[in-house]
VODRENSE-290237 format. One record per residue (C-alpha): x, y, z. Coordinates in nm, 4 decimals, padded with zeros to 6 digits. Layout:
<sites>
X Y Z
...
</sites>
This chain:
<sites>
00.6425 02.9383 -00.5723
00.3288 02.7389 -00.7101
00.3674 02.9485 -00.9647
00.6997 02.8044 -01.0721
00.5782 02.4997 -00.9676
00.3185 02.3969 -01.1766
00.5521 02.6166 -01.4981
00.8424 02.3274 -01.4094
00.5567 02.0359 -01.3853
00.4184 02.1288 -01.7074
00.7368 02.1119 -01.8945
00.8637 01.8346 -01.7341
00.4891 01.6546 -01.7858
00.4922 01.6283 -01.4497
00.1323 01.7986 -01.3731
-00.0286 01.5109 -01.2554
00.2076 01.3688 -01.0245
00.2270 01.7059 -00.9160
-00.1777 01.7708 -00.8791
-00.2139 01.3939 -00.7165
00.0491 01.5837 -00.3638
-00.1335 01.8503 -00.3261
-00.5329 01.7936 -00.4353
-00.6533 01.6585 -00.0822
-00.4455 01.9062 00.0994
-00.5842 02.2006 00.3054
-00.7773 02.4630 00.0691
-00.5057 02.7070 00.1665
-00.2374 02.4045 00.0921
-00.4099 02.3723 -00.3075
-00.4026 02.7490 -00.3612
-00.2196 02.8585 -00.6808
-00.2035 02.4209 -00.8065
-00.5540 02.4912 -00.8604
-00.4232 02.4761 -01.2845
-00.2937 02.1603 -01.3131
-00.6261 01.9997 -01.2223
-00.7190 01.9561 -01.6060
-00.4117 01.8176 -01.6136
-00.4068 01.5366 -01.4065
-00.8396 01.4735 -01.5050
-00.7044 01.4395 -01.8797
-00.3735 01.2725 -01.7688
-00.6964 01.0115 -01.6562
-00.8487 00.9911 -02.0081
-00.5988 00.9536 -02.1608
-00.4891 00.6738 -01.9931
-00.8738 00.5408 -02.0795
-00.8126 00.5272 -02.4098
-00.4895 00.3688 -02.4163
-00.4152 00.1171 -02.1501
-00.6088 -00.1193 -02.3097
-00.4852 -00.0507 -02.6518
-00.0632 -00.0316 -02.4571
-00.1792 -00.4100 -02.2665
-00.2950 -00.5575 -02.6107
00.1188 -00.5163 -02.7769
00.3052 -00.6091 -02.5015
00.0222 -00.9887 -02.4294
00.0905 -00.9917 -02.7988
00.4460 -00.9732 -02.7818
00.4986 -01.2104 -02.4852
00.2664 -01.4359 -02.6916
00.5130 -01.4095 -03.0268
00.8412 -01.5254 -02.7827
00.5886 -01.8053 -02.6073
00.5657 -01.9304 -02.9490
00.8779 -01.9131 -03.0887
00.7981 -01.6753 -03.3037
01.0787 -01.4002 -03.0919
01.4863 -01.5526 -03.0411
01.4582 -01.2438 -02.7329
01.1762 -01.0845 -02.5156
01.0828 -00.7522 -02.6147
01.2017 -00.4889 -02.3502
00.9829 -00.2293 -02.1983
01.2121 00.0848 -02.2057
01.1720 00.4253 -02.0124
00.8554 00.5264 -01.8979
00.6911 00.1697 -02.0435
00.9185 00.0301 -01.8117
00.9226 00.2915 -01.4895
00.4626 00.2380 -01.5199
00.4918 -00.1171 -01.4568
00.7261 -00.0442 -01.1825
00.7033 00.3031 -00.9499
00.3515 00.3683 -01.0888
00.2287 00.0115 -01.1068
-00.1349 00.0915 -01.0364
-00.0783 00.4514 -01.1206
-00.0317 00.5240 -01.4847
-00.2124 00.7736 -01.5767
00.0821 00.9874 -01.2875
00.3415 00.9145 -01.5363
00.1688 01.0171 -01.9480
00.3430 00.8607 -02.1966
00.3790 00.9688 -02.5132
00.4543 00.6231 -02.6822
00.5935 00.2630 -02.5938
00.9470 00.2685 -02.6469
00.9972 -00.1127 -02.7055
01.3636 -00.2651 -02.7511
01.4235 -00.5787 -02.9814
01.6698 -00.7721 -03.1026
01.7437 -00.7308 -03.4883
01.6828 -01.0703 -03.5586
01.2913 -01.0358 -03.4155
01.2281 -00.7305 -03.5788
01.0344 -00.8874 -03.8801
00.8436 -01.0504 -03.5972
00.7521 -00.8003 -03.4380
00.6583 -00.5122 -03.6929
00.4094 -00.8590 -03.8178
00.2964 -00.8901 -03.4696
00.2527 -00.4273 -03.4492
00.0580 -00.5123 -03.7816
-00.2116 -00.7540 -03.7175
-00.2865 -00.5036 -03.4455
-00.3876 -00.2484 -03.7045
-00.0169 -00.0216 -03.6568
00.0933 00.1463 -03.9417
00.5546 00.2256 -04.0020
00.5805 00.6018 -04.0565
00.9194 00.7143 -04.1503
01.0729 00.9450 -03.8650
01.1521 01.3129 -03.9155
01.4653 01.4034 -03.8936
01.8156 01.3683 -04.0148
02.0152 01.0712 -04.1129
02.2126 01.1282 -03.7980
01.9506 01.1670 -03.5603
01.7838 00.8090 -03.7276
02.1144 00.6788 -03.7309
02.1585 00.7436 -03.3346
01.8218 00.6271 -03.1949
01.7653 00.3300 -03.4335
01.4435 00.3786 -03.4190
01.0882 00.2935 -03.6637
00.7494 00.4102 -03.5243
00.4299 00.2391 -03.5519
00.0791 00.4119 -03.4672
-00.2692 00.3336 -03.3985
-00.6037 00.6141 -03.3907
-00.7469 00.4751 -03.0965
-01.0721 00.6720 -03.0689
-00.9160 01.0703 -03.0589
-00.5810 00.9037 -02.9244
-00.3254 00.7598 -03.1006
-00.0566 00.4775 -02.9582
00.2631 00.5176 -03.1073
00.4892 00.2320 -03.0425
00.8789 00.2734 -03.0909
01.1074 -00.0537 -03.1263
01.4264 00.0475 -03.0805
01.7864 -00.1914 -03.2361
02.0204 -00.0055 -03.0168
02.0219 00.2805 -02.6708
02.2721 00.4464 -02.8631
02.4811 00.5216 -03.2083
02.6285 00.2276 -03.2475
02.8671 00.3250 -03.4665
03.0583 00.5227 -03.1640
02.9959 00.3055 -02.9315
02.9711 -00.1440 -02.9531
02.6506 -00.2244 -02.9442
02.5004 -00.3540 -02.5819
02.1419 -00.4466 -02.7614
02.2109 -00.8494 -02.7424
02.3549 -00.8601 -02.3606
02.0309 -00.6389 -02.2472
01.7905 -00.8520 -02.4178
01.9656 -01.1644 -02.2661
01.9735 -01.0254 -01.8912
01.6094 -00.8527 -01.9685
01.4074 -00.9729 -01.5828
01.0640 -00.9975 -01.5728
00.7948 -00.7051 -01.4904
00.5387 -00.7161 -01.2286
00.1899 -00.7528 -01.3345
-00.0364 -00.8804 -01.6395
00.0652 -00.8475 -01.9395
00.3823 -01.0712 -01.9153
00.6525 -00.8015 -01.9893
00.9952 -00.7699 -01.9379
01.2991 -00.4883 -01.8596
01.5808 -00.4101 -01.8591
01.8353 -00.5857 -01.5627
01.9130 -00.3317 -01.2478
02.2972 -00.3360 -01.3401
02.1711 -00.1850 -01.7010
01.9589 00.1129 -01.5777
02.2627 00.3434 -01.5711
02.3311 00.2821 -01.9000
01.9624 00.3256 -02.0427
01.9572 00.7169 -01.8250
02.2829 00.7839 -02.0022
02.1578 00.6791 -02.3725
01.8461 00.8927 -02.2521
02.0678 01.1964 -02.1764
02.2688 01.1937 -02.4870
02.0095 01.1974 -02.6911
01.7783 01.4303 -02.5270
02.1291 01.6736 -02.5472
02.1482 01.5646 -02.9711
01.7950 01.6379 -03.0373
01.7322 01.9554 -03.0154
02.0069 02.1027 -03.2562
01.9965 01.7882 -03.4945
01.5249 01.8538 -03.5249
</sites>
C-alpha cells in the first residue's frame, strides 16, 4: 500500500527519492504518495542551503593536502561518498544530516584548523563514554542561515580496542571520487568493511543513548 511505503520512506530518509520516482506518473500512480512532496521540496531547499558550505569544506581539506599540511587525503564516508557517486547531480535525493570524514590521527590538528578557519566550532558528542570510543569522532558545527552544517571527523570506523585499527590502511588506499571539488572515498574493496562497521554502530547506538 502507498501508505506503508510512505511511512517506511519517511523513517528511512527516502521520502525525496520515492517522490522523485512517482511524481511524473499519472494521477492514479501518484495517489497516496502526495504527502512526500513537501519532503521532496524540503530536501531541495536543504541542499541549496548547505551544498556550498559542504563543498567549501571538501575543497579546503583538499587544498590542505595539496600544500602538505595533511599527510593523507581526507576521505568522505557514507552519505557524503554516495552523493558523489550514485547520486551525482541529484544529491537532494539522498539527504544528509552531517558530512562524515575519515582523517589520519596525525592530521587531526590540521583538519581542526581548516574547519575553524571556515567558521566551524567543535561540539562534544553526547552519550556514554563507550559510544564515544566506538564512534571515534568529533562534531564540528556552523550555522548557515536557518540550517546547520555539521562535519563529523572520524579517526576510526569502529572500536579499535575490539578490532585492529584499519584507519591508515583505508586512508592509504583511498580513491579519487568523480566531480568537483576534488575528493577521495574508500576503495571499493573496503566498502564492505565500512558498511559492517556502520551497521554495528547502528545496533549499539539506541541502547547506549
